[in-house]
N, C-alpha and C positions, 0 to 999 in steps of 0.2 A: 639708509637712504642713498638713492643715487645723486651723485654730486653734480651729475650734468642736469638732472631735473631741478634740483635744488637751485642751481644758479639761473636758470630760465624761470624760476617761480618766485624769484628773490625780490621784496619790495625795492631793495636797492637799485634793481635795473629800471625802474620808474624814474629815477633821478638821473641816470646816465643817458649818452646818446643812444638811440635815435629818439627816446621818448623826452628826456629832459624836462621831467615835470617841475615844477616850482612849489616847494611849500610856503604857504603864508601864515603858518602858525609861529606865534611866538616862543611856544614850548610844546615839547613832544613827550609823552610818556611810552616807553617800550617795557611790556611785561615778558619775560621768558622763563619757562619752567627749568629748573635744574637737570631733571629727569628727560627732557625732550628729546626723544629718539628721532624725530622727522627733521628738526632743523638745528644745527648746532648754536651755542650760543654765540660763535664768532661771527654767525650771520646777523645777529641782533647789533653786535658791536660794528660790523662794517656797515649796516645802514644807519646807527648812529653818527658814524663818522661821516658819512656821505652827505648827510643833513647839514652837518656842521660846516663841512667844507663848501657846499652849495650857498649857504648863507654868508660864510666869510669871504667868498668871491664877489660880493655884493657890497660896495662901499657905502650905498646909501640905507642900509638896512641894519637894525641891530641883530647880532647873532642870536640863532635860535637856541635855546636852553634844552639839553636833551637828557632826560632822565632814565636809565636804564636799570631795572629791577631783575634780579636773577632769583626766582621764587623757589626757595629750598623745598625740595621734596616733591614739587609739582613736574607734570609732564607737559605736552604739547597744549593741551586743552583742558588739564583736570582742574584747574583754578577757576576755569569759566564754569564747568559743570557745578562744581561748589557755590559759586555765586548764584547762578540760576536757582539752584536747590535751597538756597537761604542760609546754608552753612558758613560758618565762619571762613574767610578767606584773606589771606595776606593780600592777595589782587585788589579785594575791595577795598581794603585800608591805604593801598598804595594810591588808588584811583581817587579817594576821598583827600587824602594828603595833598595830591597834585592839584586838585579843584579846590582846595582850600576849605573843605567841608570838615566841620569838627564833629566827632563822634558823639553822640549822647547815649549813655549806658554801657553795654557790654561791647568789648572789642578785643582783640588779640594784638599783642605786640607788633608793631610793624617791622616788615623785612626791612632792614637797611639796605638802600638804594646801592647796586653794585659800585655804580660810579655815576657821577654828576659830570658830565663832558661839557 
């Protein structure tokens, strides 16, 4: 992928000037496919750090909790296709865990978060 196009398409740009959008979420879940050939894992890590930096700059707000999951064996959107097709998906497990939803019945072992920042 072209690094220039990636940098202009990055969600991290929304948090930086001139846009300087503010996130109001107390927690953010980022899912990234290990075999993503479109966006490198470092772009998700930069986004996570930008979210944390934005919230740390505000003395009157609690820091945002960021969960970054590196989905082993998945590409840019293969985990979404699996989820839509009803196939077992580590992404779905991560979303359920993030939302505090307990699984009933069959589930695959959750992919541990790459980091909790």
